[in-house]
All heavy atoms as a GROMACS GRO file, in nm:
protein
  585
    1MET      N    1   1.308  -1.228  -0.471
    1MET     CA    2   1.229  -1.226  -0.350
    1MET      C    3   1.173  -1.085  -0.331
    1MET      O    4   1.246  -0.987  -0.338
    1MET     CB    5   1.318  -1.265  -0.232
    1MET     CG    6   1.249  -1.259  -0.099
    1MET     SD    7   1.362  -1.309   0.030
    1MET     CE    8   1.263  -1.434   0.103
    2PRO      N    9   1.042  -1.075  -0.308
    2PRO     CA   10   0.984  -0.942  -0.291
    2PRO      C   11   1.030  -0.873  -0.163
    2PRO      O   12   1.060  -0.938  -0.064
    2PRO     CB   13   0.834  -0.969  -0.284
    2PRO     CG   14   0.815  -1.113  -0.286
    2PRO     CD   15   0.944  -1.180  -0.304
    3ARG      N   16   1.038  -0.742  -0.174
    3ARG     CA   17   1.080  -0.662  -0.059
    3ARG      C   18   0.961  -0.640   0.033
    3ARG      O   19   0.850  -0.617  -0.014
    3ARG     CB   20   1.132  -0.530  -0.113
    3ARG     CG   21   1.204  -0.450  -0.011
    3ARG     CD   22   1.267  -0.332  -0.076
    3ARG     NE   23   1.215  -0.216  -0.006
    3ARG     CZ   24   1.199  -0.098  -0.056
    3ARG    NH1   25   1.229  -0.076  -0.179
    3ARG    NH2   26   1.152   0.000   0.015
    4ARG      N   27   0.984  -0.643   0.160
    4ARG     CA   28   0.878  -0.616   0.256
    4ARG      C   29   0.866  -0.466   0.278
    4ARG      O   30   0.964  -0.400   0.309
    4ARG     CB   31   0.904  -0.686   0.388
    4ARG     CG   32   0.895  -0.835   0.374
    4ARG     CD   33   0.910  -0.901   0.506
    4ARG     NE   34   0.914  -1.044   0.484
    4ARG     CZ   35   0.873  -1.130   0.573
    4ARG    NH1   36   0.829  -1.090   0.688
    4ARG    NH2   37   0.878  -1.258   0.548
    5VAL      N   38   0.745  -0.417   0.265
    5VAL     CA   39   0.720  -0.274   0.279
    5VAL      C   40   0.635  -0.254   0.404
    5VAL      O   41   0.533  -0.318   0.422
    5VAL     CB   42   0.646  -0.218   0.155
    5VAL    CG1   43   0.618  -0.071   0.172
    5VAL    CG2   44   0.730  -0.243   0.031
    6SER      N   45   0.677  -0.164   0.489
    6SER     CA   46   0.605  -0.135   0.611
    6SER      C   47   0.530  -0.002   0.597
    6SER      O   48   0.577   0.090   0.533
    6SER     CB   49   0.704  -0.125   0.728
    6SER     OG   50   0.638  -0.083   0.843
    7GLY      N   51   0.414   0.006   0.659
    7GLY     CA   52   0.332   0.126   0.651
    7GLY      C   53   0.359   0.227   0.759
    7GLY      O   54   0.280   0.319   0.779
    8HIS      N   55   0.472   0.214   0.830
    8HIS     CA   56   0.500   0.304   0.942
    8HIS      C   57   0.526   0.448   0.895
    8HIS      O   58   0.511   0.540   0.975
    8HIS     CB   59   0.621   0.254   1.021
    8HIS     CG   60   0.595   0.125   1.090
    8HIS    ND1   61   0.506   0.110   1.194
    8HIS    CD2   62   0.645   0.002   1.068
    8HIS    CE1   63   0.504  -0.014   1.233
    8HIS    NE2   64   0.586  -0.083   1.159
    9GLN      N   65   0.564   0.468   0.770
    9GLN     CA   66   0.594   0.602   0.721
    9GLN      C   67   0.468   0.678   0.678
    9GLN      O   68   0.474   0.794   0.647
    9GLN     CB   69   0.687   0.595   0.600
    9GLN     CG   70   0.816   0.523   0.623
    9GLN     CD   71   0.804   0.373   0.598
    9GLN    OE1   72   0.698   0.318   0.582
    9GLN    NE2   73   0.918   0.307   0.595
   10ILE      N   74   0.354   0.610   0.678
   10ILE     CA   75   0.229   0.668   0.627
   10ILE      C   76   0.147   0.725   0.742
   10ILE      O   77   0.134   0.662   0.847
   10ILE     CB   78   0.148   0.562   0.552
   10ILE    CG1   79   0.229   0.501   0.440
   10ILE    CG2   80   0.019   0.622   0.499
   10ILE    CD1   81   0.164   0.382   0.378
   11LYS      N   82   0.091   0.842   0.721
   11LYS     CA   83  -0.002   0.901   0.819
   11LYS      C   84  -0.145   0.855   0.784
   11LYS      O   85  -0.186   0.865   0.669
   11LYS     CB   86   0.007   1.053   0.814
   11LYS     CG   87   0.143   1.101   0.859
   11LYS     CD   88   0.151   1.251   0.860
   11LYS     CE   89   0.290   1.292   0.905
   11LYS     NZ   90   0.310   1.435   0.907
   12GLY      N   91  -0.216   0.805   0.880
   12GLY     CA   92  -0.346   0.746   0.858
   12GLY      C   93  -0.455   0.843   0.816
   12GLY      O   94  -0.549   0.804   0.748
   13ASN      N   95  -0.448   0.967   0.856
   13ASN     CA   96  -0.555   1.061   0.825
   13ASN      C   97  -0.525   1.150   0.706
   13ASN      O   98  -0.588   1.253   0.689
   13ASN     CB   99  -0.585   1.148   0.949
   13ASN     CG  100  -0.463   1.225   0.996
   13ASN    OD1  101  -0.353   1.204   0.946
   13ASN    ND2  102  -0.482   1.314   1.092
   14ARG      N  103  -0.432   1.112   0.624
   14ARG     CA  104  -0.394   1.192   0.507
   14ARG      C  105  -0.426   1.117   0.380
   14ARG      O  106  -0.418   0.995   0.376
   14ARG     CB  107  -0.244   1.220   0.513
   14ARG     CG  108  -0.195   1.304   0.399
   14ARG     CD  109  -0.054   1.354   0.421
   14ARG     NE  110  -0.018   1.434   0.306
   14ARG     CZ  111   0.090   1.415   0.234
   14ARG    NH1  112   0.177   1.326   0.267
   14ARG    NH2  113   0.113   1.491   0.130
   15ALA      N  114  -0.458   1.189   0.273
   15ALA     CA  115  -0.481   1.129   0.142
   15ALA      C  116  -0.353   1.147   0.058
   15ALA      O  117  -0.295   1.254   0.056
   15ALA     CB  118  -0.599   1.194   0.073
   16TYR      N  119  -0.312   1.041  -0.008
   16TYR     CA  120  -0.191   1.041  -0.088
   16TYR      C  121  -0.224   1.018  -0.233
   16TYR      O  122  -0.315   0.941  -0.267
   16TYR     CB  123  -0.097   0.928  -0.043
   16TYR     CG  124  -0.039   0.943   0.094
   16TYR    CD1  125  -0.104   0.896   0.206
   16TYR    CD2  126   0.085   1.004   0.112
   16TYR    CE1  127  -0.049   0.909   0.333
   16TYR    CE2  128   0.140   1.020   0.237
   16TYR     CZ  129   0.073   0.973   0.348
   16TYR     OH  130   0.128   0.987   0.473
   17THR      N  131  -0.148   1.080  -0.322
   17THR     CA  132  -0.154   1.045  -0.463
   17THR      C  133  -0.064   0.922  -0.483
   17THR      O  134   0.010   0.883  -0.392
   17THR     CB  135  -0.102   1.159  -0.553
   17THR    OG1  136   0.036   1.184  -0.523
   17THR    CG2  137  -0.185   1.286  -0.534
   18VAL      N  138  -0.070   0.864  -0.599
   18VAL     CA  139   0.014   0.747  -0.628
   18VAL      C  140   0.162   0.785  -0.613
   18VAL      O  141   0.240   0.710  -0.552
   18VAL     CB  142  -0.014   0.694  -0.770
   18VAL    CG1  143   0.086   0.587  -0.812
   18VAL    CG2  144  -0.157   0.641  -0.780
   19GLU      N  145   0.199   0.902  -0.662
   19GLU     CA  146   0.337   0.945  -0.656
   19GLU      C  147   0.382   0.967  -0.510
   19GLU      O  148   0.493   0.926  -0.473
   19GLU     CB  149   0.357   1.074  -0.737
   19GLU     CG  150   0.334   1.057  -0.885
   19GLU     CD  151   0.186   1.061  -0.925
   19GLU    OE1  152   0.101   1.105  -0.844
   19GLU    OE2  153   0.157   1.016  -1.036
   20GLU      N  154   0.298   1.031  -0.432
   20GLU     CA  155   0.334   1.061  -0.292
   20GLU      C  156   0.346   0.931  -0.210
   20GLU      O  157   0.436   0.917  -0.129
   20GLU     CB  158   0.229   1.150  -0.228
   20GLU     CG  159   0.228   1.291  -0.281
   20GLU     CD  160   0.110   1.372  -0.233
   20GLU    OE1  161   0.010   1.313  -0.188
   20GLU    OE2  162   0.117   1.496  -0.243
   21LEU      N  163   0.255   0.838  -0.232
   21LEU     CA  164   0.259   0.712  -0.159
   21LEU      C  165   0.383   0.632  -0.197
   21LEU      O  166   0.450   0.576  -0.110
   21LEU     CB  167   0.132   0.631  -0.185
   21LEU     CG  168   0.115   0.505  -0.103
   21LEU    CD1  169   0.109   0.540   0.047
   21LEU    CD2  170  -0.010   0.431  -0.144
   22ALA      N  171   0.415   0.629  -0.325
   22ALA     CA  172   0.534   0.557  -0.371
   22ALA      C  173   0.660   0.616  -0.308
   22ALA      O  174   0.749   0.544  -0.263
   22ALA     CB  175   0.543   0.560  -0.523
   23GLU      N  176   0.667   0.748  -0.304
   23GLU     CA  177   0.785   0.814  -0.247
   23GLU      C  178   0.794   0.790  -0.095
   23GLU      O  179   0.903   0.764  -0.043
   23GLU     CB  180   0.779   0.964  -0.274
   23GLU     CG  181   0.902   1.038  -0.229
   23GLU     CD  182   0.897   1.187  -0.265
   23GLU    OE1  183   0.832   1.220  -0.365
   23GLU    OE2  184   0.957   1.265  -0.191
   24ALA      N  185   0.680   0.794  -0.026
   24ALA     CA  186   0.681   0.772   0.119
   24ALA      C  187   0.725   0.631   0.155
   24ALA      O  188   0.791   0.609   0.256
   24ALA     CB  189   0.542   0.800   0.176
   25LEU      N  190   0.688   0.533   0.072
   25LEU     CA  191   0.721   0.393   0.101
   25LEU      C  192   0.851   0.347   0.038
   25LEU      O  193   0.898   0.238   0.068
   25LEU     CB  194   0.605   0.304   0.053
   25LEU     CG  195   0.474   0.321   0.126
   25LEU    CD1  196   0.365   0.239   0.058
   25LEU    CD2  197   0.490   0.280   0.271
   26GLY      N  198   0.904   0.427  -0.053
   26GLY     CA  199   1.029   0.388  -0.118
   26GLY      C  200   1.011   0.281  -0.224
   26GLY      O  201   1.100   0.198  -0.245
   27VAL      N  202   0.896   0.282  -0.289
   27VAL     CA  203   0.869   0.188  -0.397
   27VAL      C  204   0.839   0.267  -0.525
   27VAL      O  205   0.825   0.388  -0.520
   27VAL     CB  206   0.751   0.092  -0.363
   27VAL    CG1  207   0.782   0.007  -0.241
   27VAL    CG2  208   0.623   0.169  -0.341
   28SER      N  209   0.826   0.196  -0.636
   28SER     CA  210   0.797   0.267  -0.762
   28SER      C  211   0.648   0.297  -0.772
   28SER      O  212   0.564   0.236  -0.704
   28SER     CB  213   0.841   0.183  -0.880
   28SER     OG  214   0.758   0.070  -0.894
   29GLN      N  215   0.614   0.389  -0.860
   29GLN     CA  216   0.474   0.423  -0.884
   29GLN      C  217   0.400   0.306  -0.944
   29GLN      O  218   0.283   0.283  -0.917
   29GLN     CB  219   0.465   0.545  -0.976
   29GLN     CG  220   0.518   0.672  -0.915
   29GLN     CD  221   0.516   0.788  -1.011
   29GLN    OE1  222   0.444   0.784  -1.112
   29GLN    NE2  223   0.594   0.889  -0.982
   30GLN      N  224   0.471   0.226  -1.025
   30GLN     CA  225   0.409   0.110  -1.086
   30GLN      C  226   0.370   0.007  -0.979
   30GLN      O  227   0.266  -0.060  -0.991
   30GLN     CB  228   0.506   0.045  -1.186
   30GLN     CG  229   0.443  -0.067  -1.266
   30GLN     CD  230   0.323  -0.020  -1.349
   30GLN    OE1  231   0.320   0.092  -1.397
   30GLN    NE2  232   0.227  -0.107  -1.366
   31THR      N  233   0.448  -0.004  -0.874
   31THR     CA  234   0.415  -0.096  -0.763
   31THR      C  235   0.283  -0.053  -0.699
   31THR      O  236   0.197  -0.137  -0.672
   31THR     CB  237   0.528  -0.098  -0.660
   31THR    OG1  238   0.648  -0.142  -0.721
   31THR    CG2  239   0.495  -0.186  -0.542
   32VAL      N  240   0.266   0.076  -0.674
   32VAL     CA  241   0.143   0.126  -0.612
   32VAL      C  242   0.025   0.100  -0.705
   32VAL      O  243  -0.084   0.061  -0.662
   32VAL     CB  244   0.155   0.275  -0.576
   32VAL    CG1  245   0.024   0.329  -0.522
   32VAL    CG2  246   0.267   0.296  -0.475
   33ARG      N  247   0.044   0.119  -0.835
   33ARG     CA  248  -0.063   0.092  -0.931
   33ARG      C  249  -0.101  -0.055  -0.932
   33ARG      O  250  -0.218  -0.090  -0.946
   33ARG     CB  251  -0.024   0.140  -1.071
   33ARG     CG  252  -0.019   0.290  -1.081
   33ARG     CD  253   0.006   0.337  -1.225
   33ARG     NE  254   0.024   0.479  -1.228
   33ARG     CZ  255   0.142   0.540  -1.237
   33ARG    NH1  256   0.254   0.470  -1.246
   33ARG    NH2  257   0.149   0.672  -1.239
   34GLN      N  258  -0.003  -0.144  -0.918
   34GLN     CA  259  -0.032  -0.287  -0.910
   34GLN      C  260  -0.112  -0.319  -0.783
   34GLN      O  261  -0.201  -0.403  -0.784
   34GLN     CB  262   0.099  -0.368  -0.912
   34GLN     CG  263   0.164  -0.376  -1.046
   34GLN     CD  264   0.079  -0.449  -1.148
   34GLN    OE1  265   0.012  -0.547  -1.117
   34GLN    NE2  266   0.080  -0.400  -1.270
   35TRP      N  267  -0.078  -0.254  -0.673
   35TRP     CA  268  -0.152  -0.273  -0.549
   35TRP      C  269  -0.297  -0.230  -0.567
   35TRP      O  270  -0.389  -0.292  -0.513
   35TRP     CB  271  -0.089  -0.194  -0.434
   35TRP     CG  272   0.043  -0.247  -0.389
   35TRP    CD1  273   0.099  -0.369  -0.415
   35TRP    CD2  274   0.138  -0.178  -0.308
   35TRP    NE1  275   0.222  -0.379  -0.356
   35TRP    CE2  276   0.249  -0.264  -0.289
   35TRP    CE3  277   0.142  -0.054  -0.249
   35TRP    CZ2  278   0.358  -0.229  -0.212
   35TRP    CZ3  279   0.251  -0.016  -0.175
   35TRP    CH2  280   0.360  -0.104  -0.156
   36ILE      N  281  -0.320  -0.122  -0.640
   36ILE     CA  282  -0.458  -0.075  -0.666
   36ILE      C  283  -0.533  -0.182  -0.744
   36ILE      O  284  -0.648  -0.212  -0.715
   36ILE     CB  285  -0.456   0.061  -0.738
   36ILE    CG1  286  -0.403   0.169  -0.644
   36ILE    CG2  287  -0.593   0.096  -0.793
   36ILE    CD1  288  -0.374   0.303  -0.711
   37LYS      N  289  -0.468  -0.242  -0.841
   37LYS     CA  290  -0.533  -0.349  -0.919
   37LYS      C  291  -0.561  -0.471  -0.831
   37LYS      O  292  -0.656  -0.544  -0.855
   37LYS     CB  293  -0.443  -0.392  -1.036
   37LYS     CG  294  -0.437  -0.292  -1.147
   37LYS     CD  295  -0.349  -0.340  -1.259
   37LYS     CE  296  -0.339  -0.235  -1.368
   37LYS     NZ  297  -0.249  -0.279  -1.477
   38ARG      N  298  -0.480  -0.492  -0.729
   38ARG     CA  299  -0.497  -0.608  -0.639
   38ARG      C  300  -0.586  -0.580  -0.520
   38ARG      O  301  -0.603  -0.666  -0.435
   38ARG     CB  302  -0.361  -0.655  -0.592
   38ARG     CG  303  -0.278  -0.714  -0.702
   38ARG     CD  304  -0.149  -0.766  -0.653
   38ARG     NE  305  -0.072  -0.819  -0.764
   38ARG     CZ  306   0.057  -0.821  -0.771
   38ARG    NH1  307   0.130  -0.775  -0.670
   38ARG    NH2  308   0.119  -0.871  -0.877
   39GLY      N  309  -0.642  -0.457  -0.512
   39GLY     CA  310  -0.740  -0.434  -0.408
   39GLY      C  311  -0.718  -0.315  -0.316
   39GLY      O  312  -0.796  -0.292  -0.225
   40LEU      N  313  -0.612  -0.238  -0.336
   40LEU     CA  314  -0.591  -0.117  -0.255
   40LEU      C  315  -0.700  -0.015  -0.291
   40LEU      O  316  -0.720   0.017  -0.408
   40LEU     CB  317  -0.453  -0.057  -0.282
   40LEU     CG  318  -0.419   0.074  -0.212
   40LEU    CD1  319  -0.426   0.059  -0.060
   40LEU    CD2  320  -0.281   0.121  -0.253
   41ASN      N  321  -0.775   0.030  -0.192
   41ASN     CA  322  -0.888   0.120  -0.214
   41ASN      C  323  -0.841   0.259  -0.253
   41ASN      O  324  -0.746   0.311  -0.195
   41ASN     CB  325  -0.975   0.131  -0.088
   41ASN     CG  326  -1.044   0.000  -0.056
   41ASN    OD1  327  -1.070  -0.080  -0.145
   41ASN    ND2  328  -1.073  -0.020   0.070
   42VAL      N  329  -0.912   0.317  -0.349
   42VAL     CA  330  -0.894   0.459  -0.386
   42VAL      C  331  -1.022   0.532  -0.354
   42VAL      O  332  -1.130   0.472  -0.347
   42VAL     CB  333  -0.853   0.474  -0.534
   42VAL    CG1  334  -0.719   0.414  -0.563
   42VAL    CG2  335  -0.956   0.415  -0.625
   43LEU      N  336  -1.012   0.664  -0.334
   43LEU     CA  337  -1.130   0.741  -0.296
   43LEU      C  338  -1.236   0.743  -0.407
   43LEU      O  339  -1.352   0.723  -0.382
   43LEU     CB  340  -1.091   0.883  -0.259
   43LEU     CG  341  -1.013   0.898  -0.128
   43LEU    CD1  342  -0.974   1.042  -0.104
   43LEU    CD2  343  -1.097   0.846  -0.013
   44ASP      N  344  -1.194   0.771  -0.529
   44ASP     CA  345  -1.282   0.761  -0.645
   44ASP      C  346  -1.197   0.736  -0.768
   44ASP      O  347  -1.076   0.736  -0.761
   44ASP     CB  348  -1.370   0.886  -0.661
   44ASP     CG  349  -1.290   1.016  -0.674
   44ASP    OD1  350  -1.168   1.009  -0.696
   44ASP    OD2  351  -1.350   1.121  -0.665
   45GLU      N  352  -1.261   0.712  -0.879
   45GLU     CA  353  -1.188   0.675  -1.000
   45GLU      C  354  -1.138   0.792  -1.080
   45GLU      O  355  -1.079   0.776  -1.185
   45GLU     CB  356  -1.279   0.586  -1.089
   45GLU     CG  357  -1.315   0.454  -1.024
   45GLU     CD  358  -1.194   0.368  -0.991
   45GLU    OE1  359  -1.100   0.364  -1.070
   45GLU    OE2  360  -1.194   0.308  -0.883
   46ARG      N  361  -1.161   0.913  -1.032
   46ARG     CA  362  -1.113   1.031  -1.104
   46ARG      C  363  -0.964   1.053  -1.080
   46ARG      O  364  -0.911   1.012  -0.977
   46ARG     CB  365  -1.192   1.155  -1.063
   46ARG     CG  366  -1.338   1.146  -1.106
   46ARG     CD  367  -1.411   1.271  -1.078
   46ARG     NE  368  -1.418   1.294  -0.934
   46ARG     CZ  369  -1.455   1.406  -0.877
   46ARG    NH1  370  -1.491   1.506  -0.950
   46ARG    NH2  371  -1.459   1.418  -0.747
   47ARG      N  372  -0.901   1.120  -1.170
   47ARG     CA  373  -0.759   1.150  -1.158
   47ARG      C  374  -0.740   1.280  -1.087
   47ARG      O  375  -0.819   1.370  -1.106
   47ARG     CB  376  -0.694   1.157  -1.296
   47ARG     CG  377  -0.709   1.031  -1.377
   47ARG     CD  378  -0.606   0.930  -1.334
   47ARG     NE  379  -0.602   0.820  -1.427
   47ARG     CZ  380  -0.614   0.694  -1.393
   47ARG    NH1  381  -0.633   0.660  -1.270
   47ARG    NH2  382  -0.608   0.598  -1.481
   48PRO      N  383  -0.641   1.302  -1.009
   48PRO     CA  384  -0.543   1.201  -0.965
   48PRO      C  385  -0.606   1.106  -0.865
   48PRO      O  386  -0.694   1.143  -0.786
   48PRO     CB  387  -0.435   1.284  -0.900
   48PRO     CG  388  -0.503   1.404  -0.846
   48PRO     CD  389  -0.616   1.432  -0.946
   49LEU      N  390  -0.562   0.981  -0.871
   49LEU     CA  391  -0.610   0.881  -0.777
   49LEU      C  392  -0.564   0.918  -0.636
   49LEU      O  393  -0.445   0.945  -0.615
   49LEU     CB  394  -0.558   0.742  -0.815
   49LEU     CG  395  -0.608   0.687  -0.947
   49LEU    CD1  396  -0.538   0.554  -0.976
   49LEU    CD2  397  -0.757   0.666  -0.944
   50LEU      N  398  -0.656   0.920  -0.543
   50LEU     CA  399  -0.621   0.949  -0.403
   50LEU      C  400  -0.644   0.826  -0.317
   50LEU      O  401  -0.745   0.758  -0.328
   50LEU     CB  402  -0.705   1.066  -0.352
   50LEU     CG  403  -0.680   1.201  -0.416
   50LEU    CD1  404  -0.776   1.305  -0.361
   50LEU    CD2  405  -0.537   1.244  -0.395
   51ILE      N  406  -0.548   0.800  -0.232
   51ILE     CA  407  -0.549   0.683  -0.144
   51ILE      C  408  -0.540   0.731  -0.001
   51ILE      O  409  -0.449   0.807   0.033
   51ILE     CB  410  -0.432   0.590  -0.177
   51ILE    CG1  411  -0.437   0.549  -0.324
   51ILE    CG2  412  -0.433   0.468  -0.086
   51ILE    CD1  413  -0.302   0.527  -0.384
   52LEU      N  414  -0.634   0.689   0.083
   52LEU     CA  415  -0.626   0.725   0.225
   52LEU      C  416  -0.511   0.647   0.291
   52LEU      O  417  -0.492   0.529   0.264
   52LEU     CB  418  -0.757   0.692   0.296
   52LEU     CG  419  -0.875   0.782   0.266
   52LEU    CD1  420  -0.998   0.731   0.338
   52LEU    CD2  421  -0.845   0.923   0.307
   53GLY      N  422  -0.441   0.716   0.379
   53GLY     CA  423  -0.330   0.653   0.449
   53GLY      C  424  -0.376   0.534   0.530
   53GLY      O  425  -0.304   0.431   0.537
   54ALA      N  426  -0.493   0.542   0.592
   54ALA     CA  427  -0.544   0.430   0.672
   54ALA      C  428  -0.570   0.308   0.584
   54ALA      O  429  -0.542   0.195   0.623
   54ALA     CB  430  -0.672   0.471   0.744
   55ASP      N  431  -0.624   0.329   0.463
   55ASP     CA  432  -0.647   0.219   0.370
   55ASP      C  433  -0.516   0.156   0.327
   55ASP      O  434  -0.506   0.034   0.314
   55ASP     CB  435  -0.725   0.267   0.248
   55ASP     CG  436  -0.869   0.301   0.279
   55ASP    OD1  437  -0.919   0.258   0.384
   55ASP    OD2  438  -0.931   0.372   0.198
   56ALA      N  439  -0.416   0.239   0.302
   56ALA     CA  440  -0.285   0.187   0.261
   56ALA      C  441  -0.222   0.104   0.373
   56ALA      O  442  -0.167  -0.003   0.349
   56ALA     CB  443  -0.192   0.301   0.220
   57LYS      N  444  -0.233   0.152   0.498
   57LYS     CA  445  -0.178   0.078   0.611
   57LYS      C  446  -0.247  -0.057   0.626
   57LYS      O  447  -0.183  -0.158   0.648
   57LYS     CB  448  -0.194   0.157   0.740
   57LYS     CG  449  -0.094   0.267   0.756
   57LYS     CD  450  -0.110   0.331   0.892
   57LYS     CE  451   0.007   0.423   0.918
   57LYS     NZ  452   0.028   0.446   1.059
   58THR      N  453  -0.380  -0.060   0.613
   58THR     CA  454  -0.457  -0.184   0.623
   58THR      C  455  -0.417  -0.279   0.513
   58THR      O  456  -0.396  -0.400   0.537
   58THR     CB  457  -0.607  -0.154   0.617
   58THR    OG1  458  -0.640  -0.063   0.722
   58THR    CG2  459  -0.688  -0.281   0.631
   59PHE      N  460  -0.406  -0.229   0.390
   59PHE     CA  461  -0.368  -0.314   0.277
   59PHE      C  462  -0.231  -0.375   0.299
   59PHE      O  463  -0.212  -0.495   0.277
   59PHE     CB  464  -0.370  -0.231   0.147
   59PHE     CG  465  -0.325  -0.308   0.027
   59PHE    CD1  466  -0.413  -0.394  -0.037
   59PHE    CD2  467  -0.196  -0.296  -0.021
   59PHE    CE1  468  -0.372  -0.467  -0.149
   59PHE    CE2  469  -0.154  -0.368  -0.132
   59PHE     CZ  470  -0.242  -0.453  -0.196
   60LEU      N  471  -0.134  -0.295   0.344
   60LEU     CA  472   0.000  -0.347   0.365
   60LEU      C  473   0.005  -0.448   0.480
   60LEU      O  474   0.078  -0.547   0.473
   60LEU     CB  475   0.099  -0.231   0.390
   60LEU     CG  476   0.126  -0.143   0.270
   60LEU    CD1  477   0.211  -0.022   0.312
   60LEU    CD2  478   0.196  -0.220   0.160
   61ALA      N  479  -0.072  -0.422   0.583
   61ALA     CA  480  -0.076  -0.517   0.697
   61ALA      C  481  -0.135  -0.651   0.651
   61ALA      O  482  -0.083  -0.758   0.688
   61ALA     CB  483  -0.157  -0.459   0.811
   62ASN      N  484  -0.241  -0.647   0.573
   62ASN     CA  485  -0.301  -0.770   0.521
   62ASN      C  486  -0.205  -0.843   0.428
   62ASN      O  487  -0.196  -0.965   0.428
   62ASN     CB  488  -0.432  -0.742   0.448
   62ASN     CG  489  -0.541  -0.699   0.544
   62ASN    OD1  490  -0.535  -0.726   0.662
   62ASN    ND2  491  -0.640  -0.631   0.492
   63ARG      N  492  -0.134  -0.766   0.348
   63ARG     CA  493  -0.037  -0.823   0.255
   63ARG      C  494   0.075  -0.893   0.331
   63ARG      O  495   0.119  -1.002   0.293
   63ARG     CB  496   0.018  -0.712   0.167
   63ARG     CG  497   0.105  -0.754   0.056
   63ARG     CD  498   0.138  -0.633  -0.032
   63ARG     NE  499   0.245  -0.665  -0.120
   63ARG     CZ  500   0.374  -0.642  -0.096
   63ARG    NH1  501   0.409  -0.583   0.015
   63ARG    NH2  502   0.466  -0.676  -0.182
   64MET      N  503   0.121  -0.832   0.440
   64MET     CA  504   0.227  -0.891   0.522
   64MET      C  505   0.178  -1.020   0.588
   64MET      O  506   0.250  -1.117   0.596
   64MET     CB  507   0.274  -0.793   0.628
   64MET     CG  508   0.352  -0.676   0.572
   64MET     SD  509   0.517  -0.719   0.525
   64MET     CE  510   0.592  -0.729   0.686
   65SER      N  511   0.055  -1.021   0.639
   65SER     CA  512   0.004  -1.139   0.708
   65SER      C  513  -0.019  -1.254   0.610
   65SER      O  514  -0.007  -1.371   0.646
   65SER     CB  515  -0.124  -1.106   0.784
   65SER     OG  516  -0.227  -1.076   0.696
   66ASP      N  517  -0.052  -1.224   0.484
   66ASP     CA  518  -0.071  -1.327   0.384
   66ASP      C  519   0.060  -1.394   0.347
   66ASP      O  520   0.063  -1.509   0.305
   66ASP     CB  521  -0.134  -1.270   0.256
   66ASP     CG  522  -0.279  -1.230   0.277
   66ASP    OD1  523  -0.338  -1.274   0.378
   66ASP    OD2  524  -0.332  -1.156   0.192
   67GLN      N  525   0.173  -1.322   0.360
   67GLN     CA  526   0.302  -1.378   0.322
   67GLN      C  527   0.362  -1.464   0.432
   67GLN      O  528   0.453  -1.541   0.406
   67GLN     CB  529   0.400  -1.264   0.289
   67GLN     CG  530   0.364  -1.189   0.164
   67GLN     CD  531   0.459  -1.073   0.138
   67GLN    OE1  532   0.540  -1.040   0.221
   67GLN    NE2  533   0.446  -1.012   0.023
   68ARG      N  534   0.314  -1.452   0.554
   68ARG     CA  535   0.368  -1.528   0.664
   68ARG      C  536   0.316  -1.672   0.661
   68ARG      O  537   0.204  -1.699   0.621
   68ARG     CB  538   0.330  -1.465   0.798
   68ARG     CG  539   0.399  -1.333   0.817
   68ARG     CD  540   0.365  -1.278   0.952
   68ARG     NE  541   0.430  -1.148   0.967
   68ARG     CZ  542   0.400  -1.062   1.059
   68ARG    NH1  543   0.308  -1.089   1.149
   68ARG    NH2  544   0.464  -0.947   1.067
   69CYS      N  545   0.399  -1.761   0.703
   69CYS     CA  546   0.358  -1.901   0.713
   69CYS      C  547   0.415  -1.959   0.844
   69CYS      O  548   0.517  -1.912   0.894
   69CYS     CB  549   0.402  -1.982   0.594
   69CYS     SG  550   0.581  -1.995   0.577
   70THR      N  551   0.347  -2.058   0.895
   70THR     CA  552   0.394  -2.120   1.017
   70THR      C  553   0.485  -2.238   0.983
   70THR      O  554   0.464  -2.309   0.884
   70THR     CB  555   0.276  -2.171   1.102
   70THR    OG1  556   0.199  -2.261   1.022
   70THR    CG2  557   0.188  -2.055   1.146
   71LEU      N  558   0.585  -2.255   1.064
   71LEU     CA  559   0.677  -2.367   1.044
   71LEU      C  560   0.622  -2.490   1.113
   71LEU      O  561   0.571  -2.485   1.225
   71LEU     CB  562   0.815  -2.332   1.102
   71LEU     CG  563   0.887  -2.215   1.035
   71LEU    CD1  564   1.018  -2.188   1.107
   71LEU    CD2  565   0.913  -2.247   0.889
   72LYS      N  566   0.634  -2.601   1.046
   72LYS     CA  567   0.588  -2.728   1.104
   72LYS      C  568   0.710  -2.805   1.150
   72LYS      O  569   0.807  -2.823   1.077
   72LYS     CB  570   0.511  -2.808   1.001
   72LYS     CG  571   0.385  -2.739   0.957
   72LYS     CD  572   0.313  -2.818   0.853
   72LYS     CE  573   0.190  -2.739   0.808
   72LYS     NZ  574   0.118  -2.807   0.705
   73PHE      N  575   0.704  -2.851   1.273
   73PHE     CA  576   0.815  -2.925   1.330
   73PHE      C  577   0.785  -3.072   1.330
   73PHE      O  578   0.685  -3.121   1.347
   73PHE     CB  579   0.846  -2.878   1.473
   73PHE     CG  580   0.899  -2.740   1.474
   73PHE    CD1  581   0.819  -2.632   1.504
   73PHE    CD2  582   1.033  -2.716   1.444
   73PHE    CE1  583   0.869  -2.503   1.508
   73PHE    CE2  584   1.083  -2.587   1.448
   73PHE     CZ  585   1.001  -2.480   1.480
   0.00000   0.00000   0.00000
């Protein structure tokens, strides 16, 4: 079962590298790279990849809402 990651540890007006974002969220760097492949926005394609905190928060919020389902009674 996948772990739920919350974006509360991320500052919205800061740019993070893959390593910094992974450390802030407590996930691996490979997880962040997979998120980038799945649609997490990066500032540009040059190295090091920089991710805006606001984009990361939006991505995680959308990811959380996609995992939720309503119970039918």
